[in-house]
C-alpha positions as CSV (number, residue, x, y, z in Angstrom):
1,M,0.0,0.0,0.0
2,A,1.3,3.5,-0.9
3,S,1.6,6.1,1.8
4,V,-1.6,7.9,2.9
5,I,-1.4,11.7,3.6
6,P,-2.4,12.4,7.3
7,L,-4.7,15.2,8.5
8,A,-3.2,18.0,10.6
9,K,-5.5,18.3,13.5
10,A,-3.6,21.2,15.1
11,I,-0.7,23.5,14.2
12,Y,0.8,25.5,17.0
13,F,3.6,28.1,17.3
14,C,5.6,28.3,20.5
15,D,8.9,29.4,22.1
16,D,10.0,25.8,22.9
17,I,8.9,22.2,22.9
18,L,10.1,19.8,25.6
19,S,9.6,16.1,25.4
20,D,8.7,14.0,28.5
21,P,11.4,11.3,28.5
22,V,9.1,8.8,30.4
23,R,5.8,9.2,28.5
24,G,7.0,10.8,25.3
25,K,4.4,13.6,25.6
26,P,5.3,17.0,24.1
27,H,5.1,20.1,26.3
28,L,4.6,23.3,24.4
29,I,6.1,26.3,26.1
30,G,4.9,29.8,25.3
31,V,2.2,29.2,22.7
32,L,1.7,32.2,20.5
33,N,0.2,33.5,17.3
34,T,1.6,37.0,17.2
35,V,5.2,38.2,17.5
36,R,5.8,41.8,18.6
37,V,9.1,43.3,17.6
38,S,10.7,46.7,18.0
39,A,12.0,47.2,14.4
40,F,12.1,45.6,11.0
41,P,13.9,43.8,9.5
42,H,13.7,41.4,12.4
43,A,15.8,38.2,12.8
44,L,13.6,35.8,14.7
45,A,16.0,33.9,16.9
46,R,13.7,30.9,17.4
47,L,10.2,29.7,16.7
48,C,9.0,26.1,17.2
49,I,6.2,24.6,15.1
50,F,4.1,21.7,16.4
51,A,1.6,19.7,14.4
52,R,-0.6,16.8,15.5
53,L,-1.1,14.4,12.6
54,V,-3.7,11.6,12.3
55,G,-4.8,9.1,9.7
56,G,-1.6,8.7,7.8
57,Y,0.0,5.5,6.7
58,G,3.5,4.6,5.6
59,E,6.4,7.0,5.3
60,V,5.3,10.5,4.7
61,R,7.6,13.5,3.8
62,C,6.5,16.5,5.8
63,Q,7.7,20.1,5.2
64,I,6.9,23.6,6.3
65,R,6.8,26.8,4.2
66,V,6.5,30.2,5.7
67,V,4.7,32.5,3.2
68,N,4.1,36.2,3.3
69,A,0.3,36.5,3.1
70,H,0.5,39.9,1.3
71,D,2.7,39.0,-1.7
72,R,2.9,35.1,-1.4
73,D,6.8,35.3,-1.2
74,V,8.2,32.2,0.5
75,V,10.2,33.4,3.4
76,Y,11.4,30.0,4.5
77,Q,11.1,26.4,3.4
78,S,12.2,23.6,5.7
79,P,14.0,20.5,4.7
80,A,11.6,17.5,4.4
81,Q,11.3,15.2,7.5
82,I,10.0,11.7,7.3
83,V,7.1,10.8,9.6
84,R,6.3,7.1,9.7
85,F,2.8,5.8,10.4
86,D,2.5,2.0,11.0
87,D,-1.2,2.2,11.5
88,R,-3.9,4.6,10.4
89,R,-5.1,5.0,14.0
90,Q,-1.8,6.4,15.2
91,T,-1.2,10.0,16.2
92,R,2.2,11.4,15.3
93,Y,3.7,14.7,16.1
94,F,5.7,16.9,13.8
95,V,8.1,19.2,15.5
96,L,10.3,21.8,13.9
97,Q,12.5,24.4,15.4
98,L,13.2,27.4,13.1
99,T,16.2,29.7,13.9
100,Q,17.3,33.0,12.4
101,I,14.5,33.7,9.9
102,T,14.5,37.3,8.8
103,I,11.1,39.1,8.6
104,H,11.4,42.3,6.7
105,A,8.1,44.0,7.5
106,A,5.0,43.7,9.7
107,G,2.2,41.6,8.5
108,E,0.6,38.2,8.3
109,F,2.4,35.0,7.4
110,W,1.0,31.7,6.5
111,V,2.8,28.7,7.9
112,E,1.9,26.0,5.4
113,F,2.2,22.3,6.2
114,Y,2.8,19.9,3.3
115,C,3.0,16.1,3.1
116,N,4.5,14.5,0.0
117,D,4.4,17.9,-1.6
118,Q,0.6,18.2,-1.1
119,F,-0.8,21.0,0.9
120,V,-2.4,19.7,4.2
121,D,-3.1,22.8,6.4
122,D,-1.9,26.2,7.5
123,A,-1.9,28.5,10.4
124,T,-1.5,32.3,10.5
125,L,1.4,34.0,12.4
126,R,1.4,37.8,12.7
127,F,4.3,40.1,13.1
128,L,3.6,43.5,14.6
129,G,6.0,46.4,15.1
C-alpha cells in the first residue's frame, strides 16, 4: 500500500517544545500566534512549530513553508522530514525548530504544512511592530 497523507488536527507556534522522556508527551512552552518586535527587518532567533497528525500510513515526507500573506513570497522552506505511520489509527507529532529567519516587514504570514508535496493545512502567524 502506498503512503496515505495524514490530516493535521492542530498546528501551534511556541517558544519551545520539551519532550517528557518517560511518557513521550510533548510540552509546548509559550504558545503564540503574534510576535511583537521593536523594528524591521527582524531576525527571529527561534520559533517552534508543532503539528498533531492523524490518519496517515507509511512513510510521509513533511515540510513547512512560511509564506508572506501579502505577496505570497516564500520566506522559509524547511527540509523534508519523514514521519512514519505504522497504522492509520496512530497519532504522530511533527516538531520543527526554526532559527534565524528574517522578517522584513510587519504583516501576516501563513505557515503552510505539506505532506508528500501536497498542501495539508496552514496557520497564520502575525508580526507587529
